[in-house]
VOMARBA-900425 format. One line per 8 residues: number of its first residue (from 0); for each residue x negated, y negated, z of N, C-alpha, C. Coordinates in nm, 4 decimals. Layout:
% VOMARBA-900425
NUM	X/Y/Z/X/Y/Z/X/Y/Z; ...
This chain:
% VOMARBA-900425
0	-6.5469/-12.9338/4.2220/-6.4613/-13.0372/4.2790/-6.3843/-13.0236/4.3861; -6.3020/-12.8864/4.4125/-6.2565/-12.8420/4.5307/-6.3899/-12.8227/4.6518; -6.4963/-12.7517/4.6237/-6.5852/-12.7282/4.6947/-6.6640/-12.8539/4.7408; -6.6660/-12.9916/4.6731/-6.6980/-13.1009/4.6891/-6.5707/-13.1801/4.8168; -6.4688/-13.1460/4.7727/-6.3518/-13.2081/4.8615/-6.3597/-13.1517/4.9988; -6.3906/-13.0153/5.0301/-6.3802/-12.9433/5.1140/-6.4905/-13.0360/5.2305; -6.5926/-13.0371/5.1978/-6.7462/-13.0662/5.2491/-6.7520/-13.2000/5.2677; -6.6534/-13.3017/5.1499/-6.7099/-13.4578/5.1914/-6.7160/-13.5155/5.2617
8	-6.7849/-13.6178/5.3180/-6.7390/-13.6942/5.4092/-6.6612/-13.8160/5.3909; -6.6535/-13.8565/5.2408/-6.6292/-13.9554/5.1649/-6.5235/-13.9303/5.0862; -6.4421/-13.9602/5.0725/-6.3447/-13.9239/4.9521/-6.3654/-13.9908/4.8430; -6.3585/-13.9291/4.7393/-6.3468/-14.0120/4.5805/-6.2347/-14.0806/4.5942; -6.2483/-14.1630/4.4598/-6.1079/-14.3180/4.4706/-6.0106/-14.2195/4.3755; -6.0732/-14.1527/4.3069/-5.9986/-14.0810/4.2034/-6.0494/-13.9682/4.1252; -5.9827/-13.8646/4.0652/-6.0488/-13.7664/3.9959/-5.9942/-13.7803/3.8368; -6.0992/-13.7618/3.7724/-6.0519/-13.7428/3.6070/-6.1407/-13.5928/3.6140
16	-6.0260/-13.5158/3.5446/-6.0647/-13.3875/3.4944/-6.0104/-13.3003/3.4206; -6.0697/-13.2127/3.2923/-6.0033/-13.1869/3.1764/-5.9192/-13.0539/3.2364; -5.8184/-13.0170/3.1944/-5.7148/-12.9503/3.1973/-5.7952/-12.7816/3.1613; -5.8380/-12.7591/3.0897/-5.9206/-12.6601/3.0328/-6.0555/-12.6205/3.1079; -6.0661/-12.5345/3.2308/-6.2637/-12.5526/3.2693/-6.2614/-12.3977/3.2743; -6.4215/-12.3904/3.2312/-6.4451/-12.2364/3.2555/-6.3836/-12.1228/3.3618; -6.3807/-12.1685/3.4968/-6.3807/-12.0760/3.6025/-6.2564/-12.0723/3.6613; -6.1496/-12.1845/3.6333/-6.0291/-12.2259/3.6947/-5.9595/-12.3385/3.5800
24	-5.8366/-12.3009/3.5938/-5.7258/-12.3761/3.5323/-5.7308/-12.5530/3.5869; -5.7078/-12.6434/3.5301/-5.6515/-12.7582/3.5837/-5.5640/-12.7489/3.6658; -5.4574/-12.7187/3.6209/-5.3115/-12.6826/3.6886/-5.3547/-12.6385/3.8515; -5.4190/-12.5447/3.9094/-5.4219/-12.4974/3.9758/-5.5768/-12.5775/4.1080; -5.6576/-12.6350/4.0278/-5.6908/-12.7370/4.0889/-5.6664/-12.8442/4.1449; -5.5209/-12.8816/4.0297/-5.4607/-13.0321/4.0934/-5.3872/-12.9727/4.2249; -5.2854/-12.8186/4.2046/-5.2276/-12.8268/4.3102/-5.2765/-12.7787/4.4263; -5.4004/-12.7403/4.4278/-5.4868/-12.7462/4.5976/-5.5239/-12.8679/4.6151
32	-5.5593/-12.9960/4.5398/-5.6028/-13.0979/4.5899/-5.4923/-13.1684/4.6284; -5.3620/-13.1466/4.5873/-5.2177/-13.1766/4.6256/-5.1992/-13.1359/4.7478; -5.2220/-13.0210/4.7896/-5.2028/-12.9462/4.9284/-5.3163/-13.0485/5.0050; -5.4078/-13.0945/4.9867/-5.4814/-13.1696/5.0902/-5.4733/-13.3188/5.0746; -5.4125/-13.3571/4.9785/-5.4418/-13.5296/4.9546/-5.2740/-13.5656/4.8659; -5.2431/-13.6344/4.9224/-5.0960/-13.6625/4.8607/-5.1311/-13.8044/4.7430; -5.0459/-13.7803/4.6330/-5.0625/-13.9034/4.5164/-5.1121/-14.0412/4.5683; -5.0885/-14.1118/4.6740/-5.1187/-14.2272/4.6944/-5.2628/-14.2201/4.7846
40	-5.2770/-14.1181/4.7730/-5.4611/-14.1298/4.8731/-5.5338/-14.0720/4.7314; -5.5150/-13.9869/4.6917/-5.6151/-13.9448/4.5571/-5.5653/-13.9068/4.4162; -5.5702/-13.9888/4.3491/-5.4961/-14.0118/4.1885/-5.5860/-13.9528/4.1070; -5.5004/-13.8038/4.0422/-5.5928/-13.7272/3.9567/-5.5501/-13.7821/3.7885; -5.6403/-13.7589/3.7287/-5.6061/-13.7921/3.5745/-5.6661/-13.6417/3.5259; -5.5921/-13.5977/3.4461/-5.6055/-13.5022/3.3529/-5.6172/-13.5373/3.2113; -5.7276/-13.4711/3.1918/-5.7875/-13.5049/3.0004/-5.7675/-13.3670/2.9595; -5.6720/-13.3573/2.8334/-5.6763/-13.2270/2.7669/-5.6316/-13.2708/2.6076
48	-5.7249/-13.1698/2.5220/-5.6615/-13.1693/2.3838/-5.5308/-13.0975/2.3695; -5.4616/-13.0364/2.4382/-5.3416/-13.0092/2.4498/-5.2074/-13.1133/2.4275; -5.1844/-13.0746/2.3014/-5.0413/-13.2081/2.2597/-4.9244/-13.1643/2.3336; -4.8757/-13.0368/2.3468/-4.7684/-13.0152/2.3448/-4.6901/-13.0506/2.5235; -4.5766/-13.1159/2.4785/-4.5069/-13.1585/2.5954/-4.4476/-13.0958/2.7063; -4.4565/-12.9659/2.7001/-4.4390/-12.8583/2.8407/-4.5867/-12.9044/2.8821; -4.6851/-12.8827/2.8378/-4.7909/-12.8683/2.9337/-4.7991/-12.9897/2.9820; -4.7767/-13.0934/2.9527/-4.7797/-13.2441/2.9794/-4.7174/-13.2024/3.1661
56	-4.6179/-13.1692/3.0900/-4.4979/-13.1924/3.2206/-4.5406/-13.0815/3.3388; -4.5451/-12.9742/3.2817/-4.6375/-12.8990/3.3876/-4.7527/-12.9061/3.4777; -4.8624/-12.9862/3.4396/-4.9522/-13.0871/3.4880/-4.8799/-13.2088/3.6135; -4.8063/-13.2540/3.5669/-4.7301/-13.3575/3.6541/-4.6358/-13.2904/3.7672; -4.6020/-13.1989/3.7605/-4.5296/-13.1138/3.8627/-4.6300/-13.0489/3.9506; -4.7881/-13.0187/3.8548/-4.8856/-12.9596/3.9490/-4.9203/-13.1001/4.0356; -4.9062/-13.2126/3.9824/-4.9573/-13.3439/4.0835/-5.0377/-13.4191/4.0176; -5.0526/-13.3577/3.9064/-5.1331/-13.4940/3.8225/-5.0491/-13.6355/3.8215
64	-5.1249/-13.7388/3.8590/-5.1156/-13.8462/3.8549/-5.0870/-13.9380/3.6989; -5.1714/-13.8718/3.6046/-5.1567/-13.9223/3.4989/-5.2582/-13.8092/3.3700; -5.2407/-13.8600/3.2584/-5.2504/-13.7392/3.1585/-5.3005/-13.8055/3.0355; -5.4006/-13.7657/3.0029/-5.4819/-13.8347/2.8624/-5.5025/-13.7458/2.7625; -5.4613/-13.7767/2.6450/-5.4865/-13.6734/2.5469/-5.5868/-13.6971/2.4626; -5.6975/-13.5780/2.4310/-5.8472/-13.6038/2.3747/-5.7829/-13.6097/2.2139; -5.8751/-13.6608/2.1525/-5.9707/-13.7456/2.1749/-5.9295/-13.8955/2.2226; -5.9637/-13.9308/2.3421/-5.9018/-14.0272/2.4154/-5.9898/-14.1805/2.3910
72	-5.9069/-14.2905/2.3825/-5.9889/-14.4362/2.3730/-6.0250/-14.4383/2.5179; -6.1889/-14.4576/2.5127/-6.2400/-14.5025/2.6266/-6.1920/-14.6463/2.7030; -6.1417/-14.7331/2.5871/-6.0786/-14.8864/2.6546/-5.9585/-14.8196/2.7471; -5.8788/-14.7205/2.6842/-5.7519/-14.7082/2.7319/-5.7488/-14.6369/2.8377; -5.8563/-14.5246/2.8568/-5.8999/-14.4180/2.9956/-5.9075/-14.5186/3.0943; -6.0290/-14.6069/3.0555/-6.0664/-14.7300/3.1797/-5.9631/-14.7800/3.2544; -5.8468/-14.8514/3.1543/-5.7526/-14.9376/3.1859/-5.6652/-14.8440/3.2669; -5.6165/-14.6993/3.2589/-5.5307/-14.6036/3.3392/-5.6634/-14.5840/3.4414
80	-5.7843/-14.5612/3.4297/-5.8552/-14.5616/3.5631/-5.8241/-14.6804/3.6487; -5.8297/-14.7807/3.6078/-5.8307/-14.9333/3.6927/-5.6846/-14.9242/3.7410; -5.5444/-14.8894/3.6691/-5.4325/-14.9135/3.7508/-5.3964/-14.8476/3.8220; -5.4984/-14.6990/3.8438/-5.4258/-14.5770/3.9261/-5.5441/-14.6426/4.0630; -5.6677/-14.6639/4.0405/-5.7342/-14.7437/4.1374/-5.6644/-14.9093/4.2394; -5.5806/-14.9400/4.1255/-5.5259/-15.0897/4.2125/-5.4139/-15.0195/4.2885; -5.3358/-14.9137/4.2007/-5.1792/-14.8745/4.2868/-5.2429/-14.8124/4.4103; -5.3421/-14.7636/4.4376/-5.4010/-14.6727/4.5444/-5.4838/-14.7728/4.6396
88	-5.4830/-14.8778/4.5756/-5.5132/-14.9840/4.6626/-5.4171/-15.0677/4.7737; -5.3175/-15.1024/4.6536/-5.1807/-15.1500/4.7193/-5.1188/-15.0724/4.8339; -5.1523/-14.9323/4.7987/-5.0839/-14.8479/4.9025/-5.1361/-14.8185/5.0255; -5.2641/-14.8707/5.0097/-5.3429/-14.8720/5.1386/-5.2993/-14.9366/5.2344; -5.3112/-15.1006/5.1616/-5.2732/-15.2106/5.1795/-5.1478/-15.2242/5.2715; -5.0462/-15.1540/5.2130/-4.9417/-15.1336/5.2543/-4.9137/-15.0613/5.3872; -4.9780/-14.9630/5.4040/-4.9887/-14.8782/5.5270/-5.0620/-14.9472/5.6264; -5.1784/-15.0315/5.6027/-5.2044/-15.1127/5.7212/-5.1388/-15.2205/5.7780
96	-5.0332/-15.2930/5.6898/-4.9612/-15.3826/5.7526/-4.8626/-15.3139/5.8047
């Protein structure tokens, strides 16, 4: 994810990533992405099987836009994705005006 963002010519509309990854933790990736792109430019949805509230709060403090618990309902995840994409579009439109 980070390597892609450093070299990309076209920024993704949204990132969906797991909290627990093999080489790096999701919170760290989220912090690095937030240093490059604010919430209104690149939403991040974190996925995790962790249910504790402290971990959810930590993810939000690291810059996550949303948090979805596993196992997740695919329809709910799609609605959350659509919501964040729509909010991103509204922010872009507001800047243009």
